[in-house]
N, C-alpha and C positions, 0 to 999 in steps of 0.2 A: 558664436555660441549664444544660445538664448538663456536669459536669466529668468528666474521665477521668483515672484514675490511670495514670501513665506507668511501665509495666513492660516488661521485655524481650519478654514474650509479646505485649503489646498493640502494641509497635512492630513485631514480626514480622508480626502479623496486618494491621496497617495497610500495611506494605510489600508484602505479598503481594497485597492487594486493589488497591493502586495499580499494582503491576506487572501484574496481570491486566487491569486497565483499559487500560494502555498496550499490552500485547500484543494485546488485542482490537482496539484502535484501529489498530494497525499492520497487523493482518491485513485489516481492512476497507479500509485505504488501499492495501495491496498488491493486493488483489483488484480494486479499482477501476482501479489502474494497469495490471494485466495485461489487464483487459477492454478498456480504452482502446487498449492496444497492439495487441491482436488486431483490434479494429475498424479501426485505422489500416492494418494490413497487408491486411485484407480489401478496404479501399477502394483502397489504392495498388497492389495486385498486378495488376489488369487493365491499369493504365496504365504500369507499370514497364517492360515489354518495349518499348513504343513509345518511352519516354524513352531507353532504352539505344540503340535503333536511331538515334534522332535525334542522339545524341552521336557515334555511329560515323560517320554521314554528314557531320557538321559539321566 
């Protein structure tokens, strides 16, 4: 097992790689969320006017 000397530079490098991984993960998650939201609106938009009309009539 390799040991690593703990220095401020090593800590900063570790933090930056960990942060880059988190940012990348967040970007992927956000992209999936926006895609799903767009798909939802594409599916719901044809039915929405009919739904509003039914509410007005009721």
